[in-house]
N, C-alpha and C positions, 0 to 999 in steps of 0.2 A: 510614470516613467515607462509608459507602454512602448516607447520607441526601442527599448531594450529587447523587445519580444518579437520573434519572427513567427509567423503563422503559416500554416499550410492547409488548404481546404482539400478534403480527401474523399468526399461523397460517401463517407461511412460514419455512422455513430461510433465513437471510440470508447470502449469500455475499460481498456487497460493501456498504460504506457510505462515502459521500464527501460532505464539505461542499461546498456551492456556493462557488466562489471569490468573495471580496468584490469590490465595484467598486473600481477603482483608487483608492488613497489613502483608502479608507474606514476609519473607525475603529470602525464599529459591530461588535458581537459577531456571530459567525456565526449565521444564523437559519434557513437552509434546507439540508437535506441530501437526498441521493438514496440509495436502497438497491436492490439487485438480489437475486433469490432463486435458489435451486437445489434440485434434488431434490424438487420439488413437481410435482403433475400439471399445474398451471397456474402457470408462473413469471411474475414481474412486475417491472417497473421502477416504483418509487414515489418520489414527492417528498413530503417532510415539512417542516412547520414545526416548529422545535425546541421550540416551546412558548411560553407567554405570559410574556414578560419582566417584565411588570408584576406578575406573580403571585409576589411575594417575601414570605416570612414575616417575622416580627418580628426574627429574628436574622440576616436576610439570606440564609436558606436558600431554595432555589428550589423552587417547586412547579409543577405543570402539566406534563402529559406531551406528547410529540410528537404532532401530529395530521396526518392524511393530507391533502395538498393535491390530489394527483391520481395516477393510476397507469395503466399500460398493460400489456397482455399481452406476454410475451417468449418467443420460440421457443427452447427449449433452456435449459440452465442458464446463468446469468450467471457467466462465468468471471472477468471483470474489467470495470472501468468507470472512466471519467475524464471530468470536465467539460472540454469544449473551450473554452467561454466561459460567460458567465452564463446563456445560454439553451439551450446544446446539450450533450448528454451522449453520449459514445461508449461503446458496449457490445460486449464480446466474448462470443460464444456458444459453447457446446459443440458446436453444429452447424457451426462454422467460419465463420459469417456475422458480419460487423461492421456494426453499425447506429448511425446518429446519430439520437438522439431530440431533438425540440425541445420545450421547455417554453414554452407560451403563457401568459404571466403575466396577461394581461388576463382570460382566462376560465378559468384554472387547468386546462388540459388538456395532455396529452402526445401528440405524434404522431411517427410514424417519418418522419424528414426525408430520410434517404438510407440505402441499404443496399448493402453489397458482399457479394453472395451467395457463400458458400463461398470466402471469401478464403483460408481454409486448408482443404486437402483432401488425401486420400490418393489416389494413382493406382494402380489395380490393373492386372492383365494386360489386361483388356478396355478399358483406358484410360477407363473410366467413372469419374467422381469420386465418392468418398464423402467427406463432410465430415470434417475433423479439427478437434478443439477449438482454438479461438483462446484461448490461455491468458493472454495479456498485451497490454495496450494502454497507450500513453503519448502524450500530446498536447503539442504546442507550436504553438498555433494559427497558421496553418491546417494545419500538418503533424500527421499521425497515424501512429504506428508500431505495427504489430501483430506478435506472434510466436505460434507454435503448436506443437501436438503433431507437426506434419509437418516441423518443423525449418526452416520458411520464415519469412523476414522480409519484411513489406510496408511500403512507405512510401506513404501516401495523402495527398491534399490534400482538405480539406473540400469544396472547390468543384469537384472533378474526378471524373468518372465512373470512370475507370480508375486503377489503381495507377500512381504516378509511377515506382516502382522496386520490383522484387521480387527477392530473393535466394533462389532456389528451394531449393538444398541448403545453406543456411547452416550447418545442424547435422545430424549424423546421429542425434542423440538429441532428446528433447523439449526445446524451449525453454519455460521456465516464466514468465519475467518479463523486462521490459525497462525501461530508464530512459534519459533523455537525459543525456549528460555535458556537451555544449554543442550549439549549434544543429545542427551537421552530424554529431555523433558520438553513437552510442548504445552502451549496454552491455547484454548479454544474460546470463542465467544459465540453466544447463541441468541435465538430470537425471543428469549424471555429474560434478557438482561443479565445472564450469568457468565462469569469467567470460570473455566475449569482447568486445572493443571493435571497433566497426565504424565506418569513416569513410564516410558516405553520399555524399561527393563522388567517392570512388574508384569506378571502374567494376569493379574486381576484386571477385570474390565471396568473398574471404577476409577474415577478421578482421585488424585491424592489430596486435592484441595478444591473447594468451591467458594467463589466470591460472588456477591451480587449487588446490583444497584438497589437501594432500599425501596421496597414497596412497589415501585412503578412497573417493573418488568418491561422496561423499554427495550425493544429489539436492538441488539448491538450488531453493527455491520463491519467494523474494522478494528484492528488491534496492531500496535507496534511496540516492540521492546526497546528500551533505552540501550544504545549500542555498548556502553561501558558499564552501566550499572544494571545488572540483569534482574534486579528486584523491582525496577521502575517500569511500569507498563502504561501506555496510553490507549484509550478506546474511544470510539465514537459510534453514534447510533441514530435511531429514527428521530429523536428529538433535537438533533444537531448539537447536543452538549458534548464538550470534551471532558473526559474523566481521566484523572491521573491516579494510579494505584501503586501502593507499596505492598508487594505480595508477601513481605516478611511479617506483616502485622495487620490484624483486623481482617474483616471480610468485606469492607466497604471502601470506596475510593477516598483518597486523602484530599483530593481537590475535585470539585465539579465546576467547570468553567462555562459560562454562557457563551455559546458560539453561534452556529448557523441557524437560519430560520427554517431549515428543512433537513432531511436526512444527511448525515455526514457519511460519505462513501469511503474515504481513505484518510488515514493519519500516518504521518512518517516523521520520525526523528531524523534530523540531519545526521548521516552516518558518521561524519568526522567532527561535527560541531553541534552536539546534541542539546545544547541550550536553545537551539533553534528547532522549531517543530512546524509542520505544515499540514493543513487539513483542507479538504475540498468537499463540496456539497451540491446536492440537488438544487439548492437555491441560486446556483450560478456563481458562487464566490469561491475563492481560494485564499486561505488566510496563512500568513506567516506570523508565528508566535515567537517572540524574542524574549526569553527569560534570562538572558545574560545580564551580568551585573551593571554594565556601563551604559544603562539607558540614557543617563544625562549627557554622556559624551557622544551620543549617536549623531552622525552627520545629519544635516537638516534635510537631506534629500528625501528622508522618509515622510516629510510633511508636504512634499510637492506632488504635482502631477495628478491631482484629484484623488489620490489614495486616501481612504479614511483611516485614521489611526486612533485607536481607543486605548485607554488605560483601564486595566482591571486590577482590583486588588484580589488576590485569591486566598481562599480559606487555607489555613496552614496548620501544621501539626508540630508539636514540640519534639524535636529530635535533632541530634547533631549530624546532619548529613551534608555532604559537599554539594549535592545536586540542587540546582536552582529550582527544580520541579517540586522538591519537597521542603523548600526552605522556610525557616521561621525567622529569618533575618529581616527586620523591617525595611532595610534599604532595598531589599529585593521585592518589596511588596507590590511593585508595579510591573506590569508586563506590557510590552508594546506589541500591539497586534495590527498588522497591515493587511488590508485586502488587496491582493496583487492584481485582481481583475475587477475593478469597480463597476464596469458597465455590462458585464456578461449577463445573459438572461437564462440560457438553457443550462442544464445540469453539467457540472464539472465532475466527471466520473472517476478520474484517476490522475495521480500525480506521482512523479518520482524525482528525487533530488540527489545530486552527486557533485561534490566540489562546489563551484559557484553556479552550477547549471540546474535548471528546473525544466522538466517536461510535463505537460499535462494534456489531457484529451477530453473532449466534450461531446454532448449530444448535438452541438451545432455543426457536426461533421468536420471538425477541425482539430489539428494538433498544434501546440504552441511550444516554443523553446525560448526560455529566458536564460541568457548566458551570464548575466551580471547581477545575481542575487544579492551579493554583498558589495555592490559597487561603491 
């Protein structure tokens, strides 16, 4: 069903793609997204309109490619990016700097609103600072948490010049990603396969809990928390496996699912329909994992258009939980997995999903929008 997808070639390798959050209680389809680039001589933050909604063909298929609203130069590779609110985007750089860019909607420009220089840095013997990549950022306005290659965690507030809190040696290895569990609690993943929970109210610089993948120490690159059940977390890493964790119990994942053939770069639960999960990989694939109960009632479109659909039974655990991700109900023992881009060859670095709309960016210097995820 590739005809549902509109592509835009942008002459930049895209490292991050993010939908602008909708206004509160808005029912309109997502219309604007941001991208960040990497590995180019001149990296950019760009804002795009997803295309002309009115431009719909006779059969309801969607035409019209994304078009650029505005862009701005960015120093270093864009390592991560999150909208703070409708106007502001927080960007993590390979130089260690964290920048808030503001989108001026009246004249369609972007400007650097605030910058924390070298929020992440290596300190050498001469105590001079060399920047260390800021690898992950997560926002809960006005709070911003960043993690980096230097094993440091920073808590910033959008309106304050200095960090509210810094945990200098939070990790002896590289921190790759971070998410909020709740307002004062964050979860980090690192390059030796560990998840760590941090309570930002505590003055201690130690995690309150540590989880790890058994034995292998496989670097974890991405993490996302289930939007309604804050104890359920998904991670992905260097071996392409999808791990589902229940942080209320045990220190190991409840499910390990065979997924991609190379690094998994991002994992996202659908924000309003979390039985659906999406992962993308260095191997050029983007998978839609459907753990909802009505697999048998699925429309047949899932089996057309050259998409590969695999059934997996997943290892389960005995407990009475409503979530499909932790289910021990045999009727839910099958999960439908669809590769949304069967013929892609270069890395899919980033994806974001909102409503029925998916956006993703690749090393093939292109961005793609699919407006009919649940057609």
